[in-house]
Every structure is written in C-alpha cells, then in structure tokens.
PyMOL commands that place a pseudoatom at each C-alpha (Angstrom):
pseudoatom trace, name=CA, resn=ALA, resi=1, chain=A, elem=C, hetatm=0, pos=[-8.569, 10.413, 8.296]
pseudoatom trace, name=CA, resn=GLY, resi=2, chain=A, elem=C, hetatm=0, pos=[-6.176, 9.852, 5.406]
pseudoatom trace, name=CA, resn=ALA, resi=3, chain=A, elem=C, hetatm=0, pos=[-3.735, 7.896, 7.556]
pseudoatom trace, name=CA, resn=ALA, resi=4, chain=A, elem=C, hetatm=0, pos=[-6.555, 5.741, 8.917]
pseudoatom trace, name=CA, resn=ALA, resi=5, chain=A, elem=C, hetatm=0, pos=[-7.759, 5.002, 5.390]
pseudoatom trace, name=CA, resn=THR, resi=6, chain=A, elem=C, hetatm=0, pos=[-4.246, 4.041, 4.309]
pseudoatom trace, name=CA, resn=ILE, resi=7, chain=A, elem=C, hetatm=0, pos=[-3.834, 1.739, 7.296]
pseudoatom trace, name=CA, resn=ALA, resi=8, chain=A, elem=C, hetatm=0, pos=[-7.259, 0.183, 6.713]
pseudoatom trace, name=CA, resn=SER, resi=9, chain=A, elem=C, hetatm=0, pos=[-6.460, -0.555, 3.079]
pseudoatom trace, name=CA, resn=ASP, resi=10, chain=A, elem=C, hetatm=0, pos=[-2.801, -1.581, 3.451]
pseudoatom trace, name=CA, resn=ALA, resi=11, chain=A, elem=C, hetatm=0, pos=[-2.891, -3.784, 6.549]
pseudoatom trace, name=CA, resn=PRO, resi=12, chain=A, elem=C, hetatm=0, pos=[-5.123, -6.496, 5.030]
pseudoatom trace, name=CA, resn=MET, resi=13, chain=A, elem=C, hetatm=0, pos=[-2.998, -6.502, 1.866]
pseudoatom trace, name=CA, resn=ASN, resi=14, chain=A, elem=C, hetatm=0, pos=[0.311, -7.063, 3.664]
pseudoatom trace, name=CA, resn=PRO, resi=15, chain=A, elem=C, hetatm=0, pos=[0.041, -10.893, 3.879]
pseudoatom trace, name=CA, resn=PHE, resi=16, chain=A, elem=C, hetatm=0, pos=[-0.533, -11.033, 0.114]
pseudoatom trace, name=CA, resn=ASP, resi=17, chain=A, elem=C, hetatm=0, pos=[2.569, -8.908, -0.473]
pseudoatom trace, name=CA, resn=VAL, resi=18, chain=A, elem=C, hetatm=0, pos=[4.621, -11.181, 1.793]
pseudoatom trace, name=CA, resn=ILE, resi=19, chain=A, elem=C, hetatm=0, pos=[3.588, -14.276, -0.169]
pseudoatom trace, name=CA, resn=LYS, resi=20, chain=A, elem=C, hetatm=0, pos=[4.122, -12.531, -3.515]
pseudoatom trace, name=CA, resn=GLN, resi=21, chain=A, elem=C, hetatm=0, pos=[7.604, -11.350, -2.558]
pseudoatom trace, name=CA, resn=ARG, resi=22, chain=A, elem=C, hetatm=0, pos=[8.621, -14.747, -1.246]
pseudoatom trace, name=CA, resn=MET, resi=23, chain=A, elem=C, hetatm=0, pos=[7.428, -16.447, -4.412]
pseudoatom trace, name=CA, resn=GLN, resi=24, chain=A, elem=C, hetatm=0, pos=[9.390, -13.972, -6.536]
pseudoatom trace, name=CA, resn=VAL, resi=25, chain=A, elem=C, hetatm=0, pos=[12.664, -14.779, -4.821]
pseudoatom trace, name=CA, resn=HIS, resi=26, chain=A, elem=C, hetatm=0, pos=[15.208, -16.262, -7.199]
pseudoatom trace, name=CA, resn=GLN, resi=27, chain=A, elem=C, hetatm=0, pos=[15.012, -20.061, -7.271]
pseudoatom trace, name=CA, resn=SER, resi=28, chain=A, elem=C, hetatm=0, pos=[11.877, -20.238, -5.107]
pseudoatom trace, name=CA, resn=GLU, resi=29, chain=A, elem=C, hetatm=0, pos=[10.669, -23.824, -4.980]
pseudoatom trace, name=CA, resn=PHE, resi=30, chain=A, elem=C, hetatm=0, pos=[7.082, -22.749, -4.259]
pseudoatom trace, name=CA, resn=ARG, resi=31, chain=A, elem=C, hetatm=0, pos=[4.848, -22.450, -7.301]
pseudoatom trace, name=CA, resn=SER, resi=32, chain=A, elem=C, hetatm=0, pos=[1.507, -22.619, -5.463]
pseudoatom trace, name=CA, resn=VAL, resi=33, chain=A, elem=C, hetatm=0, pos=[0.192, -19.795, -3.320]
pseudoatom trace, name=CA, resn=ILE, resi=34, chain=A, elem=C, hetatm=0, pos=[-1.657, -22.191, -1.012]
pseudoatom trace, name=CA, resn=ILE, resi=35, chain=A, elem=C, hetatm=0, pos=[1.458, -24.278, -0.359]
pseudoatom trace, name=CA, resn=ARG, resi=36, chain=A, elem=C, hetatm=0, pos=[3.513, -21.142, 0.274]
pseudoatom trace, name=CA, resn=VAL, resi=37, chain=A, elem=C, hetatm=0, pos=[0.940, -19.773, 2.752]
pseudoatom trace, name=CA, resn=GLN, resi=38, chain=A, elem=C, hetatm=0, pos=[0.858, -23.101, 4.594]
pseudoatom trace, name=CA, resn=THR, resi=39, chain=A, elem=C, hetatm=0, pos=[4.655, -23.305, 4.721]
pseudoatom trace, name=CA, resn=VAL, resi=40, chain=A, elem=C, hetatm=0, pos=[5.094, -19.760, 6.028]
pseudoatom trace, name=CA, resn=TYR, resi=41, chain=A, elem=C, hetatm=0, pos=[2.393, -20.290, 8.639]
pseudoatom trace, name=CA, resn=ARG, resi=42, chain=A, elem=C, hetatm=0, pos=[3.856, -23.642, 9.797]
pseudoatom trace, name=CA, resn=THR, resi=43, chain=A, elem=C, hetatm=0, pos=[7.492, -22.553, 9.897]
pseudoatom trace, name=CA, resn=GLU, resi=44, chain=A, elem=C, hetatm=0, pos=[7.228, -18.895, 10.952]
pseudoatom trace, name=CA, resn=ASP, resi=45, chain=A, elem=C, hetatm=0, pos=[3.750, -18.461, 12.503]
pseudoatom trace, name=CA, resn=LEU, resi=46, chain=A, elem=C, hetatm=0, pos=[1.140, -15.776, 11.826]
pseudoatom trace, name=CA, resn=GLY, resi=47, chain=A, elem=C, hetatm=0, pos=[3.506, -12.889, 12.648]
pseudoatom trace, name=CA, resn=ALA, resi=48, chain=A, elem=C, hetatm=0, pos=[5.532, -13.577, 9.497]
pseudoatom trace, name=CA, resn=PHE, resi=49, chain=A, elem=C, hetatm=0, pos=[2.677, -12.211, 7.399]
pseudoatom trace, name=CA, resn=TYR, resi=50, chain=A, elem=C, hetatm=0, pos=[2.878, -8.860, 9.200]
pseudoatom trace, name=CA, resn=VAL, resi=51, chain=A, elem=C, hetatm=0, pos=[6.607, -8.483, 9.900]
pseudoatom trace, name=CA, resn=SER, resi=52, chain=A, elem=C, hetatm=0, pos=[6.980, -5.823, 7.185]
pseudoatom trace, name=CA, resn=CYS, resi=53, chain=A, elem=C, hetatm=0, pos=[3.770, -3.992, 8.110]
pseudoatom trace, name=CA, resn=PRO, resi=54, chain=A, elem=C, hetatm=0, pos=[5.407, -1.121, 10.096]
pseudoatom trace, name=CA, resn=SER, resi=55, chain=A, elem=C, hetatm=0, pos=[7.818, -0.203, 7.307]
pseudoatom trace, name=CA, resn=MET, resi=56, chain=A, elem=C, hetatm=0, pos=[5.125, -0.517, 4.642]
pseudoatom trace, name=CA, resn=LEU, resi=57, chain=A, elem=C, hetatm=0, pos=[2.739, 1.673, 6.629]
pseudoatom trace, name=CA, resn=THR, resi=58, chain=A, elem=C, hetatm=0, pos=[5.439, 4.263, 7.303]
pseudoatom trace, name=CA, resn=MET, resi=59, chain=A, elem=C, hetatm=0, pos=[6.172, 4.470, 3.595]
pseudoatom trace, name=CA, resn=ASN, resi=60, chain=A, elem=C, hetatm=0, pos=[2.549, 4.543, 2.432]
pseudoatom trace, name=CA, resn=VAL, resi=61, chain=A, elem=C, hetatm=0, pos=[1.165, 6.912, 5.077]
pseudoatom trace, name=CA, resn=SER, resi=62, chain=A, elem=C, hetatm=0, pos=[3.900, 9.465, 4.385]
pseudoatom trace, name=CA, resn=PHE, resi=63, chain=A, elem=C, hetatm=0, pos=[3.442, 9.091, 0.609]
pseudoatom trace, name=CA, resn=THR, resi=64, chain=A, elem=C, hetatm=0, pos=[-0.314, 9.577, 0.927]
pseudoatom trace, name=CA, resn=ALA, resi=65, chain=A, elem=C, hetatm=0, pos=[0.163, 12.664, 3.115]
pseudoatom trace, name=CA, resn=VAL, resi=66, chain=A, elem=C, hetatm=0, pos=[2.528, 14.256, 0.579]
pseudoatom trace, name=CA, resn=GLN, resi=67, chain=A, elem=C, hetatm=0, pos=[0.287, 13.303, -2.343]
pseudoatom trace, name=CA, resn=PHE, resi=68, chain=A, elem=C, hetatm=0, pos=[-2.827, 14.770, -0.675]
pseudoatom trace, name=CA, resn=THR, resi=69, chain=A, elem=C, hetatm=0, pos=[-1.012, 17.971, 0.271]
pseudoatom trace, name=CA, resn=ALA, resi=70, chain=A, elem=C, hetatm=0, pos=[0.331, 18.411, -3.257]
pseudoatom trace, name=CA, resn=TYR, resi=71, chain=A, elem=C, hetatm=0, pos=[-3.120, 17.738, -4.715]
pseudoatom trace, name=CA, resn=GLU, resi=72, chain=A, elem=C, hetatm=0, pos=[-4.770, 20.337, -2.498]
pseudoatom trace, name=CA, resn=GLN, resi=73, chain=A, elem=C, hetatm=0, pos=[-2.096, 22.957, -3.245]
pseudoatom trace, name=CA, resn=LEU, resi=74, chain=A, elem=C, hetatm=0, pos=[-2.248, 22.370, -7.000]
pseudoatom trace, name=CA, resn=LYS, resi=75, chain=A, elem=C, hetatm=0, pos=[-6.044, 22.404, -6.959]
pseudoatom trace, name=CA, resn=THR, resi=76, chain=A, elem=C, hetatm=0, pos=[-5.980, 25.824, -5.269]
pseudoatom trace, name=CA, resn=LEU, resi=77, chain=A, elem=C, hetatm=0, pos=[-3.290, 27.112, -7.636]
pseudoatom trace, name=CA, resn=LEU, resi=78, chain=A, elem=C, hetatm=0, pos=[-4.978, 25.922, -10.831]
pseudoatom trace, name=CA, resn=ASN, resi=79, chain=A, elem=C, hetatm=0, pos=[-8.533, 26.759, -9.809]
pseudoatom trace, name=CA, resn=PRO, resi=80, chain=A, elem=C, hetatm=0, pos=[-8.533, 29.527, -7.181]
pseudoatom trace, name=CA, resn=SER, resi=81, chain=A, elem=C, hetatm=0, pos=[-12.274, 30.206, -7.507]
pseudoatom trace, name=CA, resn=GLY, resi=82, chain=A, elem=C, hetatm=0, pos=[-13.143, 26.612, -6.584]
pseudoatom trace, name=CA, resn=VAL, resi=83, chain=A, elem=C, hetatm=0, pos=[-15.756, 26.438, -9.336]
pseudoatom trace, name=CA, resn=TYR, resi=84, chain=A, elem=C, hetatm=0, pos=[-15.814, 23.150, -11.231]
pseudoatom trace, name=CA, resn=SER, resi=85, chain=A, elem=C, hetatm=0, pos=[-13.616, 23.350, -14.309]
pseudoatom trace, name=CA, resn=HIS, resi=86, chain=A, elem=C, hetatm=0, pos=[-13.193, 20.646, -16.937]
pseudoatom trace, name=CA, resn=VAL, resi=87, chain=A, elem=C, hetatm=0, pos=[-9.751, 21.978, -17.816]
pseudoatom trace, name=CA, resn=THR, resi=88, chain=A, elem=C, hetatm=0, pos=[-8.506, 21.760, -14.220]
pseudoatom trace, name=CA, resn=HIS, resi=89, chain=A, elem=C, hetatm=0, pos=[-9.697, 18.167, -13.885]
pseudoatom trace, name=CA, resn=MET, resi=90, chain=A, elem=C, hetatm=0, pos=[-8.021, 17.152, -17.143]
pseudoatom trace, name=CA, resn=LEU, resi=91, chain=A, elem=C, hetatm=0, pos=[-4.633, 18.296, -15.813]
for i in range(1, 91): cmd.bond("trace and resi %d" % i, "trace and resi %d" % (i + 1))
show_as sticks, trace
zoom trace
C-alpha cells in the first residue's frame, strides 16, 4: 500500500520536476514555464516528461519503505503499551 501511494503521488509530479530541473540548468534561455513545456513537448515528445520516472520511483519507494519501518520500530520502542502518549508524539 505504501509503494502504491508513493507511485500515485510521485508519478503526476514528475513532469513538473523535469521542467523545474531544465529551467535551473546554468544559462537556460527559458524563463517561462509554458514556453519550456511547449519546447520539451515539441522537440522530445511526451516521454521526455517521464524519462526520469523509474529512477525517481526507485529512490522514493525505497526511502518511504525505510522511513515507515523506522517509524514503526521507534513507535514500538518508545511506547510499547500502544496507549496514546503526548510525550511519544512530541519526539
């Protein structure tokens, strides 16, 4: 479920990251997002917006899995009874 949620949230964001990264490149002549989107689409096609998707998903799914596992282990360690504790949630 966690991997599916990561994919569902990251996949639609990938085109925005592609445009952002390309506009941040040193000496980029594109100052408008709309013009950059049009140029990428015309010169490289729709696939250019998702070319980095596999590596991004690999990174984020594994990070989310480690983060969730660490959270669950620490939650059990800090609050073994499972009763709500303000102190545990502040940590």
